[in-house]
C-alpha positions as CSV (number, residue, x, y, z in Angstrom):
1,M,0.0,0.0,0.0
2,A,1.9,3.0,-1.3
3,S,-0.6,5.7,-0.3
4,A,-2.2,6.0,3.1
5,Q,-4.7,8.6,1.9
6,R,-7.8,8.0,-0.3
7,A,-7.9,9.5,-3.8
8,F,-10.4,12.3,-2.9
9,A,-8.4,13.4,0.1
10,Q,-5.3,14.0,-2.2
11,K,-7.3,16.3,-4.3
12,L,-8.3,18.5,-1.4
13,S,-6.6,21.9,-1.1
14,K,-4.2,22.2,1.9
15,H,-5.1,25.9,2.8
16,H,-4.9,26.8,6.4
17,A,-7.5,29.0,8.0
18,A,-5.1,31.9,8.5
19,D,-4.1,31.9,4.8
20,V,-7.8,31.9,3.8
21,R,-8.5,34.9,6.0
22,R,-5.5,36.7,4.7
23,Q,-6.6,36.1,1.2
24,I,-10.1,37.3,1.9
25,S,-8.9,40.5,3.6
26,S,-6.4,41.3,0.8
27,S,-7.4,43.8,-1.9
28,S,-6.9,41.2,-4.7
29,Y,-9.9,39.4,-3.4
30,S,-12.1,42.5,-3.2
31,R,-11.3,43.2,-6.8
32,S,-12.5,39.8,-7.8
33,L,-15.9,40.5,-6.2
34,T,-17.0,42.5,-9.2
35,K,-19.1,40.3,-11.5
36,S,-18.8,40.9,-15.2
37,D,-22.1,40.5,-17.1
38,S,-22.7,41.0,-20.8
39,N,-26.1,42.0,-22.1
40,V,-27.8,41.3,-25.4
41,S,-26.2,44.2,-27.3
42,G,-22.7,43.0,-26.6
43,F,-21.7,45.7,-24.2
44,S,-20.2,44.4,-21.0
45,S,-20.9,46.0,-17.6
46,S,-19.3,45.4,-14.3
47,V,-21.6,44.9,-11.3
48,S,-20.2,45.1,-7.8
49,L,-21.4,42.5,-5.4
50,C,-20.5,44.7,-2.4
51,D,-22.7,47.8,-3.3
52,I,-25.7,48.5,-1.2
53,V,-28.9,48.7,-3.3
54,D,-31.8,50.8,-2.1
55,P,-35.1,48.9,-2.3
56,L,-37.7,50.0,-4.8
57,D,-40.5,52.1,-3.4
58,Y,-43.5,50.2,-4.8
59,E,-46.1,53.0,-4.4
60,D,-43.8,55.5,-6.2
61,F,-43.1,53.1,-9.0
62,I,-46.8,52.5,-9.6
63,Q,-47.5,56.2,-9.5
64,Q,-44.7,57.0,-12.0
65,H,-45.9,54.2,-14.4
66,Q,-49.6,54.7,-14.0
67,L,-50.3,54.7,-17.7
68,L,-48.6,51.2,-18.1
69,V,-50.6,50.0,-15.0
70,D,-53.9,51.1,-16.5
71,R,-53.2,49.3,-19.8
72,D,-51.9,46.1,-18.1
73,P,-54.3,43.2,-18.3
74,L,-53.1,42.0,-14.9
75,R,-53.6,45.3,-13.1
76,H,-55.7,43.7,-10.4
77,V,-52.5,41.9,-9.4
78,L,-50.3,45.0,-9.4
79,D,-52.8,47.2,-7.5
80,F,-53.6,46.4,-3.9
81,P,-56.6,47.6,-1.8
82,V,-56.2,50.7,0.4
83,N,-57.5,48.9,3.4
84,D,-55.2,45.9,3.0
85,V,-53.1,46.5,6.1
86,E,-54.6,47.3,9.5
87,V,-52.5,48.5,12.4
88,G,-53.7,47.9,15.9
89,V,-52.1,48.6,19.3
90,L,-52.9,46.5,22.4
91,P,-52.3,48.4,25.6
92,R,-50.5,46.4,28.2
93,K,-49.3,47.0,31.8
94,I,-46.1,45.1,31.1
95,R,-44.0,44.6,28.0
96,T,-44.3,40.7,27.9
97,L,-47.5,38.7,27.7
98,T,-46.9,37.1,31.0
99,P,-45.0,38.4,34.1
100,I,-41.4,37.1,34.4
101,T,-41.7,36.4,38.1
102,P,-44.5,34.5,39.7
103,S,-47.3,36.7,41.1
104,E,-46.9,35.4,44.7
105,S,-43.1,36.2,44.8
106,M,-43.6,39.8,43.8
107,Y,-45.1,40.6,47.2
108,V,-42.1,39.2,49.1
109,F,-39.9,42.0,47.9
110,I,-42.3,44.9,48.7
111,K,-42.0,46.4,52.1
C-alpha cells in the first residue's frame, strides 16, 4: 500500500484558515468581487457585489408608471386595496405577555 490517503483526500486543497482569512482580507480578493455581465447588445458591464442597493418604493413606481398599469391586463394583481393593512395597538401593563416572576413572589420584595 503506497498511499495512506484516499484518492479524494489527495485532491483537497491544503489551505490553512489563516491563509484563507489573509486572502479574503487582501485587496486582490475585493477586486475579484466584481461580476462581469454581458447584455444582449454585446456591451459588458461590471456589477459590484458589495454595493448596497436601495429597495424599490412600490407605491412611487406605480404612480410613475400609472399609464402602463392602466393598460396592463393583470392590473388587479399590481394594485392592492387601500385597506389591505390594519395597524392595531394592544395596551399592556407590562411589555411581555406574562410576568417574568410568579405573582406570589412579587409581594415578598415589597415592604
